[in-house]
C-alpha positions as YAML, in Angstrom:
chain: A
units: angstrom
residues:
- id: 1
  name: MET
  ca: [-24.33, 22.44, -18.32]
- id: 2
  name: GLN
  ca: [-21.14, 24.40, -18.92]
- id: 3
  name: SER
  ca: [-17.73, 23.09, -18.01]
- id: 4
  name: GLY
  ca: [-15.58, 24.81, -15.42]
- id: 5
  name: VAL
  ca: [-12.81, 25.24, -18.02]
- id: 6
  name: PRO
  ca: [-13.20, 28.43, -20.13]
- id: 7
  name: SER
  ca: [-13.87, 27.85, -23.81]
- id: 8
  name: GLY
  ca: [-10.83, 27.95, -26.03]
- id: 9
  name: GLN
  ca: [-8.48, 26.79, -23.27]
- id: 10
  name: PRO
  ca: [-7.14, 23.21, -23.13]
- id: 11
  name: ARG
  ca: [-8.21, 21.05, -20.23]
- id: 12
  name: PRO
  ca: [-5.50, 20.59, -17.61]
- id: 13
  name: LYS
  ca: [-3.65, 17.31, -17.97]
- id: 14
  name: LYS
  ca: [-3.12, 15.04, -15.03]
- id: 15
  name: LYS
  ca: [0.46, 14.84, -13.85]
- id: 16
  name: LEU
  ca: [2.42, 11.70, -14.64]
- id: 17
  name: SER
  ca: [3.15, 11.25, -10.93]
- id: 18
  name: THR
  ca: [-0.59, 11.25, -10.15]
- id: 19
  name: ILE
  ca: [-1.26, 8.61, -12.81]
- id: 20
  name: LEU
  ca: [1.60, 6.43, -11.54]
- id: 21
  name: LEU
  ca: [0.34, 6.86, -7.97]
- id: 22
  name: LEU
  ca: [-3.16, 5.68, -8.87]
- id: 23
  name: ILE
  ca: [-1.88, 2.72, -10.90]
- id: 24
  name: ALA
  ca: [0.58, 1.58, -8.21]
- id: 25
  name: LEU
  ca: [-1.98, 1.98, -5.42]
- id: 26
  name: ILE
  ca: [-4.72, 0.11, -7.28]
- id: 27
  name: VAL
  ca: [-2.39, -2.73, -8.34]
- id: 28
  name: PHE
  ca: [-1.00, -3.01, -4.80]
- id: 29
  name: ILE
  ca: [-4.44, -3.23, -3.19]
- id: 30
  name: ILE
  ca: [-5.77, -5.69, -5.78]
- id: 31
  name: GLY
  ca: [-2.60, -7.76, -5.44]
- id: 32
  name: ILE
  ca: [-3.00, -8.34, -1.68]
- id: 33
  name: PRO
  ca: [-5.56, -11.20, -2.03]
- id: 34
  name: GLY
  ca: [-3.38, -12.80, -4.70]
- id: 35
  name: TYR
  ca: [-0.35, -12.58, -2.43]
- id: 36
  name: ILE
  ca: [-2.26, -14.13, 0.48]
- id: 37
  name: LEU
  ca: [-3.59, -17.03, -1.60]
- id: 38
  name: SER
  ca: [-0.22, -17.75, -3.19]
- id: 39
  name: ALA
  ca: [1.55, -17.58, 0.19]
- id: 40
  name: ARG
  ca: [-0.91, -20.02, 1.76]
- id: 41
  name: ASN
  ca: [-0.54, -22.41, -1.16]
- id: 42
  name: TYR
  ca: [3.25, -22.15, -0.94]
- id: 43
  name: ALA
  ca: [3.25, -22.78, 2.82]
- id: 44
  name: ASP
  ca: [0.90, -25.73, 2.38]
- id: 45
  name: HIS
  ca: [3.42, -27.46, 0.10]
- id: 46
  name: TYR
  ca: [6.66, -26.72, 1.95]
- id: 47
  name: SER
  ca: [5.75, -26.49, 5.67]
- id: 48
  name: PHE
  ca: [5.20, -29.64, 7.76]
- id: 49
  name: ILE
  ca: [4.42, -30.51, 11.40]
- id: 50
  name: ALA
  ca: [6.26, -33.53, 12.80]
- id: 51
  name: GLU
  ca: [4.61, -35.65, 15.51]
- id: 52
  name: ASN
  ca: [5.94, -38.71, 17.28]
- id: 53
  name: GLY
  ca: [4.25, -41.91, 16.17]
- id: 54
  name: LYS
  ca: [3.06, -40.45, 12.85]
- id: 55
  name: THR
  ca: [4.88, -40.83, 9.56]
- id: 56
  name: LEU
  ca: [5.92, -37.46, 8.18]
- id: 57
  name: LYS
  ca: [5.27, -37.49, 4.43]
- id: 58
  name: ILE
  ca: [7.15, -34.87, 2.43]
- id: 59
  name: THR
  ca: [6.94, -34.26, -1.30]
- id: 60
  name: ALA
  ca: [9.72, -32.15, -2.82]
- id: 61
  name: ALA
  ca: [12.30, -32.04, -5.57]
- id: 62
  name: ARG
  ca: [16.06, -32.13, -5.24]
- id: 63
  name: GLY
  ca: [17.43, -28.73, -4.26]
- id: 64
  name: GLU
  ca: [14.19, -27.47, -2.72]
- id: 65
  name: THR
  ca: [13.99, -26.17, 0.85]
- id: 66
  name: VAL
  ca: [11.45, -27.63, 3.27]
- id: 67
  name: THR
  ca: [10.39, -26.38, 6.72]
- id: 68
  name: ILE
  ca: [9.73, -28.85, 9.55]
- id: 69
  name: ALA
  ca: [8.20, -27.82, 12.89]
- id: 70
  name: ILE
  ca: [7.86, -29.72, 16.17]
- id: 71
  name: GLN
  ca: [5.35, -28.50, 18.74]
- id: 72
  name: VAL
  ca: [6.16, -29.00, 22.42]
- id: 73
  name: SER
  ca: [3.30, -28.36, 24.85]
- id: 74
  name: GLY
  ca: [3.49, -27.53, 28.55]
- id: 75
  name: THR
  ca: [6.50, -25.20, 28.40]
- id: 76
  name: ILE
  ca: [6.94, -22.19, 30.67]
- id: 77
  name: ALA
  ca: [7.13, -18.91, 28.75]
- id: 78
  name: GLY
  ca: [8.06, -20.81, 25.60]
- id: 79
  name: TYR
  ca: [11.53, -21.77, 26.83]
- id: 80
  name: TRP
  ca: [13.26, -24.71, 25.17]
- id: 81
  name: ALA
  ca: [16.73, -26.04, 24.41]
- id: 82
  name: THR
  ca: [18.12, -28.81, 22.24]
- id: 83
  name: ASP
  ca: [21.33, -30.58, 21.29]
- id: 84
  name: GLY
  ca: [20.10, -30.48, 17.70]
- id: 85
  name: ILE
  ca: [17.40, -32.11, 15.58]
- id: 86
  name: GLN
  ca: [18.63, -34.17, 12.64]
- id: 87
  name: LEU
  ca: [17.09, -35.92, 9.67]
- id: 88
  name: THR
  ca: [18.70, -39.18, 8.60]
- id: 89
  name: LEU
  ca: [17.79, -40.37, 5.10]
- id: 90
  name: ASN
  ca: [18.58, -43.78, 3.68]
- id: 91
  name: GLY
  ca: [21.22, -43.44, 1.01]
- id: 92
  name: VAL
  ca: [22.46, -40.08, 2.29]
- id: 93
  name: ASN
  ca: [25.73, -40.46, 4.19]
- id: 94
  name: THR
  ca: [25.57, -37.26, 6.25]
- id: 95
  name: PRO
  ca: [22.57, -36.51, 8.51]
- id: 96
  name: LEU
  ca: [20.81, -33.25, 7.68]
- id: 97
  name: THR
  ca: [20.60, -30.67, 10.47]
- id: 98
  name: ILE
  ca: [17.05, -29.40, 10.86]
- id: 99
  name: VAL
  ca: [17.47, -27.43, 14.09]
- id: 100
  name: ALA
  ca: [20.89, -26.30, 15.26]
- id: 101
  name: PRO
  ca: [21.87, -26.84, 18.90]
- id: 102
  name: LYS
  ca: [20.43, -24.25, 21.29]
- id: 103
  name: GLU
  ca: [21.68, -23.81, 24.83]
- id: 104
  name: ARG
  ca: [19.45, -23.62, 27.87]
- id: 105
  name: THR
  ca: [18.50, -20.00, 28.64]
- id: 106
  name: TRP
  ca: [16.57, -20.40, 31.92]
- id: 107
  name: GLY
  ca: [17.94, -20.77, 35.41]
- id: 108
  name: SER
  ca: [16.66, -22.07, 38.73]
- id: 109
  name: THR
  ca: [13.94, -19.41, 38.79]
- id: 110
  name: ILE
  ca: [11.69, -18.07, 36.03]
- id: 111
  name: SER
  ca: [9.72, -14.84, 36.31]
- id: 112
  name: THR
  ca: [6.62, -14.93, 34.15]
- id: 113
  name: LYS
  ca: [2.86, -14.54, 34.18]
- id: 114
  name: LEU
  ca: [0.66, -17.34, 35.48]
- id: 115
  name: SER
  ca: [-0.96, -17.62, 32.06]
- id: 116
  name: ALA
  ca: [2.45, -18.34, 30.49]
- id: 117
  name: THR
  ca: [3.14, -21.50, 32.52]
- id: 118
  name: ASP
  ca: [1.47, -23.82, 30.02]
- id: 119
  name: GLU
  ca: [2.47, -22.64, 26.56]
- id: 120
  name: THR
  ca: [3.19, -24.51, 23.34]
- id: 121
  name: ALA
  ca: [6.63, -23.90, 21.88]
- id: 122
  name: THR
  ca: [7.28, -24.39, 18.18]
- id: 123
  name: VAL
  ca: [10.73, -25.72, 17.37]
- id: 124
  name: SER
  ca: [11.27, -25.33, 13.64]
- id: 125
  name: GLY
  ca: [14.03, -25.50, 11.08]
- id: 126
  name: ASN
  ca: [14.75, -25.98, 7.40]
- id: 127
  name: PHE
  ca: [16.60, -28.43, 5.25]
- id: 128
  name: THR
  ca: [17.43, -28.54, 1.57]
- id: 129
  name: VAL
  ca: [16.86, -31.81, -0.25]
- id: 130
  name: PRO
  ca: [20.36, -32.84, -1.40]
- id: 131
  name: SER
  ca: [20.86, -32.55, -5.14]
- id: 132
  name: SER
  ca: [23.36, -35.39, -4.91]
- id: 133
  name: ILE
  ca: [20.69, -38.03, -4.24]
- id: 134
  name: GLY
  ca: [21.00, -40.52, -7.07]
- id: 135
  name: GLY
  ca: [18.53, -42.86, -8.66]
- id: 136
  name: PRO
  ca: [15.39, -42.04, -10.64]
- id: 137
  name: GLU
  ca: [14.02, -38.51, -10.49]
- id: 138
  name: GLN
  ca: [10.80, -39.84, -8.98]
- id: 139
  name: ARG
  ca: [11.43, -42.13, -6.03]
- id: 140
  name: THR
  ca: [10.65, -42.56, -2.32]
- id: 141
  name: ILE
  ca: [13.29, -42.39, 0.41]
- id: 142
  name: SER
  ca: [12.73, -43.37, 4.03]
- id: 143
  name: GLY
  ca: [14.38, -41.77, 7.01]
- id: 144
  name: THR
  ca: [14.05, -40.69, 10.63]
- id: 145
  name: LEU
  ca: [13.79, -37.33, 12.35]
- id: 146
  name: SER
  ca: [15.47, -37.56, 15.75]
- id: 147
  name: GLY
  ca: [16.78, -35.46, 18.60]
- id: 148
  name: THR
  ca: [15.99, -34.31, 22.14]
- id: 149
  name: ILE
  ca: [14.26, -31.12, 23.28]
- id: 150
  name: SER
  ca: [14.42, -30.01, 26.91]
- id: 151
  name: TYR
  ca: [12.07, -27.47, 28.44]
- id: 152
  name: PRO
  ca: [10.86, -26.21, 31.83]
- id: 153
  name: SER
  ca: [7.42, -27.42, 32.84]
- id: 154
  name: GLY
  ca: [5.18, -27.16, 35.87]
- id: 155
  name: GLY
  ca: [3.93, -24.41, 38.12]
- id: 156
  name: PHE
  ca: [5.64, -22.82, 41.11]
- id: 157
  name: MET
  ca: [8.00, -25.79, 41.56]
- id: 158
  name: PHE
  ca: [8.91, -26.40, 37.92]
- id: 159
  name: SER
  ca: [11.23, -29.07, 36.58]
- id: 160
  name: THR
  ca: [13.11, -29.64, 33.35]
- id: 161
  name: LYS
  ca: [11.54, -32.24, 31.08]
- id: 162
  name: THR
  ca: [12.74, -33.78, 27.84]
- id: 163
  name: TYR
  ca: [10.91, -34.53, 24.63]
- id: 164
  name: ASP
  ca: [12.52, -37.29, 22.59]
- id: 165
  name: VAL
  ca: [11.86, -36.73, 18.90]
- id: 166
  name: ASN
  ca: [11.52, -39.94, 16.91]
- id: 167
  name: VAL
  ca: [9.49, -39.43, 13.74]
- id: 168
  name: PRO
  ca: [9.58, -41.75, 10.72]
- id: 169
  name: VAL
  ca: [9.94, -39.77, 7.50]
- id: 170
  name: GLN
  ca: [8.90, -40.64, 3.97]
- id: 171
  name: LEU
  ca: [10.42, -38.32, 1.36]
- id: 172
  name: GLN
  ca: [8.75, -38.49, -2.04]
- id: 173
  name: LEU
  ca: [11.14, -37.09, -4.64]
- id: 174
  name: GLU
  ca: [9.57, -35.50, -7.71]
- id: 175
  name: PRO
  ca: [11.09, -33.99, -10.87]
- id: 176
  name: GLN
  ca: [11.73, -30.26, -10.58]
- id: 177
  name: SER
  ca: [9.64, -29.69, -13.70]
- id: 178
  name: SER
  ca: [6.53, -30.96, -11.89]
- id: 179
  name: THR
  ca: [7.03, -29.10, -8.60]
- id: 180
  name: PHE
  ca: [7.84, -25.86, -10.43]
- id: 181
  name: TRP
  ca: [4.12, -25.23, -10.94]
- id: 182
  name: SER
  ca: [2.42, -27.51, -8.41]
- id: 183
  name: GLY
  ca: [4.50, -26.34, -5.44]
- id: 184
  name: GLY
  ca: [3.24, -22.79, -5.71]
- id: 185
  name: ARG
  ca: [6.67, -21.19, -5.31]
- id: 186
  name: ILE
  ca: [6.57, -19.49, -8.73]
- id: 187
  name: PHE
  ca: [3.17, -17.90, -8.05]
- id: 188
  name: PHE
  ca: [4.28, -16.68, -4.63]
- id: 189
  name: THR
  ca: [7.47, -15.21, -6.08]
- id: 190
  name: ALA
  ca: [5.54, -13.42, -8.84]
- id: 191
  name: SER
  ca: [2.88, -11.97, -6.52]
- id: 192
  name: ALA
  ca: [5.46, -10.96, -3.91]
- id: 193
  name: GLY
  ca: [7.61, -9.29, -6.57]
- id: 194
  name: LEU
  ca: [4.61, -7.33, -7.84]
- id: 195
  name: GLU
  ca: [3.73, -6.12, -4.34]
- id: 196
  name: ILE
  ca: [7.34, -5.10, -3.66]
- id: 197
  name: LEU
  ca: [7.62, -3.20, -6.96]
- id: 198
  name: CYS
  ca: [4.35, -1.34, -6.33]
- id: 199
  name: GLY
  ca: [5.42, -0.55, -2.77]
- id: 200
  name: ILE
  ca: [8.79, 0.80, -3.93]
- id: 201
  name: LEU
  ca: [7.08, 2.94, -6.59]
- id: 202
  name: LEU
  ca: [4.71, 4.36, -3.96]
- id: 203
  name: ALA
  ca: [7.65, 5.13, -1.67]
- id: 204
  name: LEU
  ca: [9.57, 6.87, -4.47]
- id: 205
  name: LEU
  ca: [6.53, 8.96, -5.35]
- id: 206
  name: ALA
  ca: [6.18, 9.95, -1.69]
- id: 207
  name: VAL
  ca: [9.87, 10.95, -1.59]
- id: 208
  name: TRP
  ca: [9.45, 12.99, -4.78]
- id: 209
  name: ALA
  ca: [6.38, 14.78, -3.42]
- id: 210
  name: LEU
  ca: [8.17, 15.57, -0.15]
- id: 211
  name: LEU
  ca: [11.24, 16.93, -1.94]
- id: 212
  name: ARG
  ca: [9.08, 19.13, -4.17]
- id: 213
  name: THR
  ca: [7.31, 20.47, -1.10]
- id: 214
  name: LEU
  ca: [10.60, 21.29, 0.62]
- id: 215
  name: PHE
  ca: [12.63, 22.61, -2.31]
- id: 216
  name: GLY
  ca: [10.09, 23.42, -5.04]
- id: 217
  name: LYS
  ca: [10.34, 26.79, -6.80]
- id: 218
  name: HIS
  ca: [6.69, 27.59, -6.18]
- id: 219
  name: THR
  ca: [6.79, 26.88, -2.45]
- id: 220
  name: ALA
  ca: [5.05, 29.59, -0.47]
- id: 221
  name: PRO
  ca: [7.30, 31.64, 1.84]
- id: 222
  name: ASP
  ca: [7.38, 30.40, 5.40]
- id: 223
  name: SER
  ca: [6.45, 33.15, 7.86]
- id: 224
  name: ARG
  ca: [6.65, 31.00, 10.99]
- id: 225
  name: ASP
  ca: [9.31, 31.52, 13.65]
- id: 226
  name: GLY
  ca: [11.86, 28.88, 14.53]
- id: 227
  name: SER
  ca: [10.02, 27.44, 17.53]
- id: 228
  name: GLN
  ca: [6.78, 27.04, 15.58]
- id: 229
  name: ILE
  ca: [8.61, 25.33, 12.71]
- id: 230
  name: PHE
  ca: [10.21, 22.93, 15.20]
- id: 231
  name: LYS
  ca: [6.84, 22.12, 16.79]
- id: 232
  name: ASP
  ca: [5.19, 21.57, 13.40]
- id: 233
  name: TRP
  ca: [7.98, 19.23, 12.35]
- id: 234
  name: LEU
  ca: [7.61, 17.29, 15.58]
- id: 235
  name: TRP
  ca: [3.88, 16.92, 14.95]
- id: 236
  name: GLY
  ca: [4.61, 15.84, 11.38]
- id: 237
  name: LEU
  ca: [7.18, 13.27, 12.46]
- id: 238
  name: GLY
  ca: [4.92, 11.96, 15.22]
- id: 239
  name: GLY
  ca: [1.89, 11.75, 12.96]
- id: 240
  name: GLY
  ca: [3.91, 10.04, 10.24]
- id: 241
  name: ILE
  ca: [5.37, 7.47, 12.62]
- id: 242
  name: PHE
  ca: [1.97, 6.73, 14.17]
- id: 243
  name: SER
  ca: [0.18, 6.46, 10.83]
- id: 244
  name: GLY
  ca: [2.94, 4.35, 9.31]
- id: 245
  name: GLY
  ca: [2.92, 2.02, 12.31]
- id: 246
  name: VAL
  ca: [-0.85, 1.56, 12.21]
- id: 247
  name: CYS
  ca: [-0.93, 0.88, 8.46]
- id: 248
  name: SER
  ca: [2.02, -1.52, 8.56]
- id: 249
  name: GLY
  ca: [0.49, -3.30, 11.57]
- id: 250
  name: LEU
  ca: [-2.81, -3.85, 9.77]
- id: 251
  name: LEU
  ca: [-0.95, -4.98, 6.66]
- id: 252
  name: ALA
  ca: [1.17, -7.36, 8.73]
- id: 253
  name: ALA
  ca: [-1.98, -8.94, 10.13]
- id: 254
  name: LEU
  ca: [-3.01, -9.70, 6.54]
- id: 255
  name: LEU
  ca: [0.32, -10.72, 5.03]
- id: 256
  name: LEU
  ca: [1.79, -12.56, 8.04]
- id: 257
  name: GLY
  ca: [-1.47, -13.74, 9.61]
- id: 258
  name: ALA
  ca: [-3.81, -14.68, 6.80]
- id: 259
  name: GLY
  ca: [-0.90, -15.15, 4.41]
- id: 260
  name: THR
  ca: [0.60, -18.01, 6.40]
- id: 261
  name: GLY
  ca: [-2.76, -19.77, 6.63]
- id: 262
  name: GLY
  ca: [-2.37, -20.60, 10.31]
- id: 263
  name: PHE
  ca: [0.89, -22.50, 9.82]
- id: 264
  name: SER
  ca: [2.94, -22.32, 12.99]
- id: 265
  name: ALA
  ca: [6.20, -22.42, 11.03]
- id: 266
  name: PRO
  ca: [5.76, -21.21, 7.45]
- id: 267
  name: PRO
  ca: [8.75, -20.99, 5.10]
- id: 268
  name: ASP
  ca: [11.14, -18.26, 6.16]
- id: 269
  name: ASP
  ca: [10.81, -16.26, 2.96]
- id: 270
  name: ILE
  ca: [7.07, -15.72, 3.56]
- id: 271
  name: ASN
  ca: [7.77, -13.90, 6.82]
- id: 272
  name: GLU
  ca: [10.81, -12.08, 5.43]
- id: 273
  name: ILE
  ca: [9.02, -10.80, 2.32]
- id: 274
  name: GLY
  ca: [5.92, -9.92, 4.34]
- id: 275
  name: LEU
  ca: [8.00, -7.82, 6.75]
- id: 276
  name: LEU
  ca: [9.77, -6.16, 3.81]
- id: 277
  name: ILE
  ca: [6.46, -5.13, 2.23]
- id: 278
  name: CYS
  ca: [5.16, -3.83, 5.58]
- id: 279
  name: GLY
  ca: [8.34, -1.82, 6.04]
- id: 280
  name: ILE
  ca: [8.05, -0.23, 2.60]
- id: 281
  name: ILE
  ca: [4.42, 0.72, 3.20]
- id: 282
  name: ALA
  ca: [5.24, 2.12, 6.66]
- id: 283
  name: LEU
  ca: [7.91, 4.34, 5.09]
- id: 284
  name: THR
  ca: [5.51, 5.43, 2.33]
- id: 285
  name: VAL
  ca: [2.74, 6.40, 4.75]
- id: 286
  name: PHE
  ca: [5.23, 8.20, 7.01]
- id: 287
  name: LEU
  ca: [6.53, 10.31, 4.11]
- id: 288
  name: ALA
  ca: [3.02, 11.00, 2.79]
- id: 289
  name: VAL
  ca: [1.72, 12.20, 6.18]
- id: 290
  name: LEU
  ca: [4.84, 14.30, 6.73]
- id: 291
  name: LYS
  ca: [4.45, 15.89, 3.28]
- id: 292
  name: THR
  ca: [0.78, 16.64, 3.93]
- id: 293
  name: MET
  ca: [1.45, 18.33, 7.26]
- id: 294
  name: ILE
  ca: [4.30, 20.39, 5.81]
- id: 295
  name: THR
  ca: [2.10, 21.45, 2.91]
- id: 296
  name: ASP
  ca: [-0.61, 22.62, 5.31]
- id: 297
  name: ASP
  ca: [1.95, 24.61, 7.27]
- id: 298
  name: LYS
  ca: [3.28, 26.35, 4.15]
- id: 299
  name: LYS
  ca: [-0.09, 27.47, 2.85]
- id: 300
  name: PRO
  ca: [-0.21, 31.27, 2.92]
- id: 301
  name: ALA
  ca: [-2.80, 32.75, 5.22]
- id: 302
  name: THR
  ca: [-5.91, 33.96, 3.44]
- id: 303
  name: THR
  ca: [-7.30, 37.40, 4.22]
- id: 304
  name: LYS
  ca: [-10.79, 38.60, 3.61]
- id: 305
  name: PRO
  ca: [-11.10, 41.43, 1.06]
- id: 306
  name: GLN
  ca: [-11.80, 44.78, 2.68]
- id: 307
  name: VAL
  ca: [-15.10, 46.41, 1.76]
- id: 308
  name: PRO
  ca: [-14.88, 50.18, 1.13]
- id: 309
  name: ALA
  ca: [-16.75, 52.36, 3.58]
- id: 310
  name: GLY
  ca: [-20.28, 53.12, 2.56]
- id: 311
  name: VAL
  ca: [-20.57, 50.00, 0.42]
- id: 312
  name: ARG
  ca: [-22.96, 47.35, 1.70]
...
């Protein structure tokens, strides 16, 4: 079987941009499961649910940030307010603020769906284990999580109820050298960094391809009139926005849904990094679709060769 390339001529080399595109795309797709697993492991070590009557056991090192969530059931439309939720630790002079005060945002009437009259609100916040805690690196400190949460509850004639938070806390301090690997933060940071780098590379390649399409020397002349160009650009922008939104939405379901492992209040950086990655991919898909539609518009029309009269 003969090759399509004439003998004596070198085979065409793949462009560097094409190679980088394939590498970045493959690494990004393969890295998604790793990101999800590392995010779930990270959330499992640093996200906790506090319940009255149950001791909240936390394992962390000095200087690490921990997320605590309190679930309040029976709220209308998820409304809640609080004077603040604080964590008091034995040996620490100043109470740690977990949830800052939040004013009441509902009035004497609430307009909502019937299905939203019995929701569960998640009140969450973070605290950083004080580095100033003395004593051995590995020790246990007792404390109490306390505060009051008010919320509207009931049906047509609702009333404001209060939820008194009173949770005993047991903080197990560990050396930073041990939590560096076991906590999962390093693996999450590495996998998230890889996904962000690949996403940025894909976005830059999409920008480069779009610029070459618009300003390249070998761009075919545009024979369309002004109104047709405007319509084609509108279709390109609309298609890019729609495609970017769909892709980023599906990716968000993976990174923010499966990545948090069902935790109602995962660490903030999991959501922030997940949204950043989704935004980069949405921009990349938007630029790629726009470039494709512009390229199709700039293709010169093909004409069939004319056959001389008398030739069949």
